[in-house]
C-alpha positions in Angstrom: 19.8 49.8 29.8 16.2 50.6 30.3 13.7 47.7 29.8 10.4 48.5 28.2 7.3 48.0 30.3 6.4 44.5 28.9 10.0 43.4 29.3 10.1 44.6 32.9 6.8 42.9 33.7 8.1 39.6 32.2 11.1 39.8 34.6 8.9 40.7 37.5 6.5 37.8 36.7 9.4 35.4 36.6 10.3 36.4 40.1 6.8 36.0 41.6 5.3 39.4 41.1 1.7 39.3 39.8 1.2 41.3 36.6 -2.0 41.9 34.6 -2.8 39.5 31.7 -1.6 41.1 28.5 -0.4 40.6 25.0 2.3 42.4 23.0 1.2 43.4 19.5 3.1 44.9 16.6 0.1 45.9 14.4 -3.6 46.7 15.0 -4.7 43.7 13.0 -2.7 41.5 15.4 -5.0 42.5 18.2 -7.9 40.7 16.6 -6.4 37.3 17.6 -6.3 38.3 21.3 -9.7 40.0 21.7 -11.4 36.8 23.0 -8.6 36.3 25.5 -8.8 39.8 26.9 -11.6 41.0 29.1 -14.4 43.1 27.6 -12.6 46.3 28.7 -8.8 46.6 28.4 -5.9 49.1 28.1 -3.6 49.8 25.1 -0.2 51.0 26.3 2.4 52.2 23.8 5.8 50.6 24.5 8.1 53.6 24.2 11.0 54.6 26.3 9.8 58.0 27.4 8.5 59.5 30.6 5.0 60.9 31.0 3.7 58.5 28.4 0.1 58.6 29.7 -0.2 62.4 29.7 1.3 62.4 26.1 -1.5 60.2 24.8 0.4 56.9 24.9 -2.3 55.0 26.9 -5.8 54.4 25.6 -8.8 52.7 27.1 -10.5 50.2 24.8 -13.1 47.4 24.5 -13.8 44.7 22.0 -15.7 47.0 19.8 -13.3 49.8 19.4 -10.0 48.0 20.3 -8.7 47.6 16.8 -9.6 51.2 15.8 -7.9 52.6 18.9 -4.9 50.4 18.3 -4.6 51.8 14.8 -4.8 55.3 16.2 -2.1 54.6 18.8 0.2 53.0 16.2 -0.1 56.2 14.2 1.1 58.4 17.0 4.5 59.7 18.0 4.9 59.9 21.7 7.4 62.7 22.5 9.1 62.2 19.2 9.2 58.4 19.5 7.2 56.3 17.0 4.9 53.6 18.5 6.0 50.2 17.1 4.7 48.0 19.9 1.6 48.1 22.1 0.8 46.1 25.2 -2.8 45.2 25.2 -3.6 44.5 28.9 -6.6 43.7 31.1 -8.1 46.8 32.8 -7.7 46.5 36.6 -10.4 47.3 39.2 -8.3 49.5 41.4 -9.0 49.7 45.1 -5.7 51.1 46.3 -2.4 52.2 44.8 1.1 51.8 46.3 4.6 52.8 45.1 7.7 50.6 45.5 11.2 51.0 44.2 14.7 49.8 44.7 17.7 51.7 43.4 21.4 51.8 43.8 22.3 54.7 46.0 25.7 55.8 44.7 26.4 57.9 47.8 26.1 55.1 50.2 26.9 52.2 47.8 23.8 50.4 49.1 20.3 49.6 47.8 17.8 52.3 48.6 14.3 51.0 49.1 11.3 53.4 48.9 7.7 52.6 49.7 4.6 54.7 50.0 0.9 54.0 50.2 0.3 56.9 47.8 1.2 55.3 44.5 0.2 56.2 41.0 1.7 59.7 41.3 5.0 61.2 40.3 7.3 60.2 43.1 9.4 63.3 42.7 6.4 65.5 43.3 5.3 63.5 46.3 8.9 63.6 47.8 8.8 67.4 47.5 5.2 68.1 48.7 4.8 65.3 51.3 8.2 63.7 52.0 6.9 62.0 55.2 4.6 59.8 53.1 7.6 58.0 51.7 9.3 55.4 53.9 13.0 54.5 53.2 15.5 51.9 54.0 19.0 51.1 53.0 20.3 47.6 52.4 23.9 46.4 51.7 24.0 45.1 48.2 25.6 41.8 49.3 22.4 40.9 51.1 20.2 38.5 49.2 16.8 39.5 50.8 15.2 42.2 52.8 15.3 41.4 56.5 11.8 41.0 58.1 12.3 44.0 60.5 13.1 46.2 57.6 10.0 45.1 55.7 7.8 45.8 58.7 9.2 49.3 58.9 8.7 49.9 55.2 5.1 48.6 55.1 3.7 50.5 58.1 0.0 49.7 57.9 0.1 48.2 54.4 -1.1 44.5 54.0 1.5 41.7 54.5 1.0 40.7 50.9 2.7 43.9 49.8 5.8 42.7 51.7 5.9 39.6 49.6 5.9 41.8 46.5 8.7 43.9 47.9 10.8 40.9 48.6 10.2 39.6 45.1 11.1 43.0 43.7 14.4 42.9 45.5 15.1 39.4 44.2 14.5 40.6 40.6 16.7 43.7 41.3 19.6 41.5 42.4 19.2 38.8 39.7 19.1 41.3 36.9 22.1 43.4 38.1 19.6 46.4 38.1 20.3 49.9 39.2 16.5 50.6 39.4 13.5 48.4 39.8 10.2 50.2 40.2 6.5 49.5 40.4 4.2 52.5 40.1 1.5 51.8 40.8 1.3 48.5 42.6 -2.4 48.2 42.8 -4.8 46.3 45.1 -7.8 44.8 43.4 -10.5 42.3 44.4 -8.4 39.7 42.7 -5.2 40.6 44.6 -2.1 42.7 44.0 -0.8 43.6 40.5 2.1 45.5 39.1 0.2 47.9 36.9 3.3 49.5 35.6 6.9 48.4 35.8 10.3 49.9 35.2 13.7 48.1 35.2 17.1 49.6 34.4 20.0 47.1 34.2 23.6 48.2 34.8 25.3 48.7 31.4 28.4 47.0 32.7 26.4 43.8 33.4 24.7 43.5 30.0 27.0 40.8 28.7 26.4 38.7 31.9 22.7 39.2 31.4 22.9 37.8 27.9 22.1 41.2 26.3 24.3 41.9 23.2 23.0 45.3 22.3 22.4 48.3 24.5 19.3 50.0 23.1 19.9 53.1 25.1 22.9 54.0 23.0 22.6 56.2 20.0 24.1 55.2 16.6 27.0 57.6 17.3 27.6 56.1 20.7 27.7 52.6 19.2 30.2 53.9 16.6 32.3 55.4 19.3 32.3 52.1 21.2 33.6 50.3 18.1 36.5 52.7 18.0 37.1 52.4 21.8 36.2 56.0 22.6 34.5 57.1 25.8 31.6 59.0 24.4 28.4 60.6 25.6 26.0 62.8 23.7 24.8 66.0 25.3 22.5 68.8 24.1 24.8 71.7 23.3 26.5 73.0 20.1 30.2 72.9 21.1 31.9 69.6 20.2 34.6 68.4 22.7 37.5 66.1 22.1 40.1 65.4 24.8 42.5 62.7 26.0 41.8 61.6 29.5 38.5 61.8 31.3 39.8 64.4 33.7 40.9 66.8 31.0 37.8 66.2 28.9 35.5 66.9 32.0 37.5 70.0 32.8 36.8 71.2 29.3 33.1 70.6 29.7 33.1 72.4 33.1 34.8 75.4 31.6 32.3 75.5 28.7 29.5 75.6 31.3 31.4 78.3 33.3 31.5 80.6 30.3 27.7 80.0 29.6 28.2 77.6 26.7 26.8 74.2 26.1 28.8 71.1 25.2 27.4 68.8 22.5 29.3 65.8 23.7 32.0 64.2 25.9 34.7 62.3 23.8 37.9 60.9 25.4 40.1 59.5 22.7 42.4 57.9 25.3 46.1 57.8 25.5 48.4 57.1 22.5 45.9 58.2 19.9 47.3 58.1 16.4 46.3 59.9 13.2 43.5 57.5 12.3 42.0 57.4 15.7 41.9 61.2 16.0 40.4 61.5 12.5 37.6 59.1 13.4 37.0 61.1 16.6 36.8 64.5 14.8 34.5 63.1 12.1 32.2 61.5 14.7 31.8 64.8 16.6 31.4 66.8 13.5 28.6 64.5 12.4 26.4 65.7 15.3 23.9 68.0 13.6 23.9 70.5 16.4 27.7 71.0 16.5 28.8 74.4 15.2 32.4 74.4 16.5 34.8 71.8 18.0 37.4 72.1 20.7 40.3 69.7 20.5 42.1 69.8 23.9 45.0 67.2 24.1 48.1 66.8 26.2 50.8 64.9 24.4 52.5 62.4 26.6 52.4 59.0 24.9 50.1 60.9 22.4 52.1 62.7 19.8 50.9 66.2 18.9 52.0 65.8 15.2 49.8 62.6 14.9 46.9 64.5 16.4 47.4 67.4 13.9 47.5 65.0 11.0 44.3 63.3 12.2 42.5 66.7 12.5 43.6 67.6 8.9 42.6 64.2 7.5 39.1 64.5 9.0 38.4 67.3 6.5 35.4 68.7 8.3 33.5 72.0 7.7 33.2 73.2 11.3 35.7 75.6 12.8 38.1 73.8 15.1 39.9 75.4 18.1 43.0 73.4 18.9 45.0 73.4 22.1 48.0 71.0 22.0 50.8 70.6 24.5 53.5 68.0 24.9 55.3 65.6 22.7 56.1 67.1 19.2 54.0 70.1 20.1 55.8 72.5 17.8 55.5 70.2 14.8 51.8 69.6 15.4 51.1 73.3 15.8 53.0 74.1 12.6 51.1 71.5 10.6 47.7 73.0 11.7 48.7 76.6 11.4 49.8 76.1 7.8 46.3 74.9 6.9 44.5 77.7 8.7 43.5 76.0 11.9 43.1 78.3 14.9 45.7 77.4 17.5 45.3 78.6 21.1 47.7 78.6 24.0 45.5 77.4 26.8 42.3 75.5 27.6 40.6 78.7 28.8 41.4 80.5 25.6 40.1 77.6 23.5 36.8 77.5 25.4 36.3 81.3 25.4 36.9 81.4 21.6 34.5 78.5 21.0 31.7 80.0 23.2 32.1 83.3 21.5 31.9 81.7 18.1 28.5 80.2 18.7 26.9 83.2 20.2 
């Protein structure tokens, strides 16, 4: 789950990383109570979970005269389709130099990947492409509780030692919060010292309960509903709904859709032993996605009975066309039930995918 900037900064501060003085507000009028505690010039930062927030108008400069007016303007904005409900009013820093620091889980090596560069404040992907030598890297086994001194020296290069303390604290926060990413961009040097001017923290979804987080904000309403039913479900951006049983079969269906130049709207694995009610909920869930024009149901009946699957599809009563491929236990009964009600039965996964892709063209 992604933390908002103010949440990430709170975590970083708890772990010894200096952050600018700031206040979270939920209305422009609320800012009035903090104006005397803020410096004459400050920054208003929309707390929205989108990238490129600054370029999209989500960060405004302000002072005590125009602060409330600017806050009203920012609250009235939508940043890349996300309404602004919270603003971080924060002191404006006198920047002398900007650094970039991040720690992420590298799934290929199963280690922590540390990145550091003295060219912060920029898009790290662009820097990696245009000037990769500017980024220093190190890998650290995840069981280690701190960055070894020799590794810090290699990462820092000519940067001040104080930066090393921040990196060590960043790694501490990364470990304590079960993070998959902890990032400061930029880490700025000012006359008053170092500050994390911006902060990003993503906690492993599998560790949310251990971290005391009861609700994953990154999930959509449909993903939460799917979780309640015990489905493995991920929303995508296409128009072909997909329901399968088993992650491998469902992924193979998505791969085949892509191969035939179609776009899947979702991944939904109903699991083994799905009965009529479970299948009905799955079909209705996928059919409720506004972009879905057709649905592929691709199930192999082992402990899952094909006649139960068929009854679930029929009970769902959806308007979209459904292409059904069933094979296995009670296959003939299931195919007969669906054929009698006009559902299109197909003999193979490839045939189902070809028909669905053709139907949405």
